[in-house]
N, C-alpha and C positions, 0 to 999 in steps of 0.2 A: 693658175689659175690668169689669164688672157688678158692684157691691158686693153682696159675701152680703147674707140676708136683710134686700133690697131692701120696703118694705112702699111700695109708688109709687099715687100720689093722685092725683083727679083734678085736671084745672088744666093754667095754662099751660103751655109747653115752652123753655127758649132752654137755644142751643149759643153754646160762648163756645171758639174757639179761644187756643191759649194762658196757656188760664184758670189754669197750677198758681201763675201769679206775677205781679207787677209788675201790672199795669191791667188785664189778663186776671181776675187774683184777685179784685182788687176790682170790675168789675165782676159776677165770679160773683155774692159776697157781697150785691149790689144785688138780683139777678135773686132769692135766696136769697129774700130779708127783705123783698122783695112777692109771695114766694107760688108763686115758678118752679120749677119741677125743674126744675135746669138737668145737661146734659153736657159735662165737663169736657173739653176736648180740648186731649191736650200730646204731646212727643216723647216725655218724661221719662216714664213711665208709675208710677214712684212719686210722685212729684210730683202726679199728676194725680190719686193713688190721695186721696194723705194730703188733696189741697183736699176731693173728694169728702165726706170721710171729715167730715173735718170742719163741710161745710154741713151733713150729716144724712143719716138711711139713705134719701131719697128722692131723692139726689143720684148723678149715672152720671161712672163716667171710663175716659177710651177715650184709650189711647196713639194717638197718627195726627200722621206726617208729613204735614202738607199740602200739599205737596211730592207727595205720590204719589198718580196716581190711584186705586190700589186702596185706598190705607188709608182716603180721602176715602169712597169709596163704601161700604165695609163701617163706615165710623163712623156714616156717616145710617141708615144700614140697622140696625145696633143699636138707635139715635135709634128707629127706628119698629118695631122689635121691639119695645123695651123700653115704649117711651109711647105710638106708636100716632097722634103731632102733633110738630110741629114751630111754634113761634111768633117767635122770636128767635130773631134771629146776631149774634154781636159776631168780625168778622174780626177777630185780634188778633196773631195769630203773627205772627211774625217775628223779625230777628234783625241786629245791625249790620254796617256795609259799613265794611270796614278805611281808615284815615283817609293813605292813602299818596296821593304825587305823580302825576295821573294818569297818567304812563308810566311808573310801576311795578306798576301794576294789572293782575290777571293775567285774562283773559278767563273764566278757569274761577270765581273769586272773584267778579267781574261777574253771572255768572248763576247762581250761586249763591244773587242778596238777591235779585235778581226772581224764580226759579223758588219761595223759600220765600215772601214779601211780594204779588206779582203773583197765580201761579201760581195759589199756594195758595189767594189771595182769589177767584179764579174758579173754580177746580172746586168750594173750599165749598159756594160761594153758588150754582152751578147744578144741585146735588146738594141745596141746602138748599129750592131754589125747586121744586123737582118733589117734594117732600114739603109743602109750604104750600102748593104749588096745590090737593092733596088734603081741606086740612082747610077752602079756600077764603081764608085769607090772611095777612100775617104781614108782617114787617118785619130788614129789613139792614142793621145799621152794621158798616160797613168804618172801619178805622182807619189812614186816614192821616199825614201828621205838616206838617209848615212845610217841611220840605224839599221839599215833592212841588210848594212853592209860590214858595219863595227861591232863591237862589243858593247854596248852602253849598260853598266851598272843599272839592275833596279826595272827597267822596260823590255821583261818581258815578252809580253804583247803586243807593244808600237811594234817593235824588232822583226817581231814573226811575222807582222802583216804585212811590213814593208818590204822586209825578206820576200816575202808571199808574190807581193803586184811583182817585183821584178820577174821570179822564175814564171807567173802567169805572161807577164809580157813577154818575154822570149818565145814561149807553146803558141800565143794568139800572131805573134807574128809570123809563125814559121808558116802557121798553120792556112790563114788569111791573104800571106802573100799575092798568092798566083790569082788573089780576086780585087787585087790595086786596094785592098786594104793594112795601112801603115799599122803596125803597134810601134811605142818608145813609154823608152819608161827614163825618169830623170829623177837623180839621188840630192836631193838639198842637203846643206849641212841646218843649222840653228837659222831660223829669218824673223824677222822683226815683226813679227804677227800679234794680234789678239792672243792667239795660244799660248805662245811665246811666254808674251807680259803676261800674262794668265798664272804661267809657271813660276814667273819671277815675282808675284806677290804673293803668291800661296810659299815662298821661300824653297821651293826647289830647283831651281837653276839660280846663276849669279849671271846675270849676262855679264860683266866686268872679265872676269874670266873664261868665260866663252870668249869675248870678244879676243882676249888676249890669245888664244890658241890660232886664232884665224889669223893665216897671210896676211889679208890687208888691211888689218888691225879693226875691222866691225862686224858683225852680222848680215846679211845676204838682208836685202831688201824685198818685197813683195815682185816689185814693177822689173827686177832684177829678173827675177824665176820668172817671170811673163813671158819675160821678150827672150829668154832660153828656148 
């Protein structure tokens, strides 16, 4: 929902999914610092509102499940009604996948990961492009992962979803380039986010071992991904 007492200003508008924490929050801050009005989309309404409030009065909080077509359509409609334009999108929303042997993974869990990461990226991109076309162009950045490029054991759904995002990004980049709408994807390794810290607490990953395999000797920070 929109923040009360909002004083909308002219200027570029950005949308960040999963914008209430981690890479999404860091990205929202970068956009705000660069003069964008930011629409923070997150499934957690209160967290989204807190983020928008922290960014300032011209920013917008929208509760949105990116795997829901109706939610996404309504979110883009609210952005259009509030700002009248959309210049940049970062598709960041996602969830972790269970670190279980393949024979113990369920189809329900597998499909849920794909729906949020892959279908969510598709739905937000599709609706965003429709609004960007009215403004003559824009840019979309999709957050993939090294899991979509390398083989990570027990991460079938997450790897498949992130690989799909890379392929879809290439496809849309070719489709919309002539319309002035750019599509790019970035593929971070492990980043110190709440999601990764949760995996450590649950015993699925060892942060020290992961850091030892990184040339700079540590995991990345959300702000470093946002700056890219």
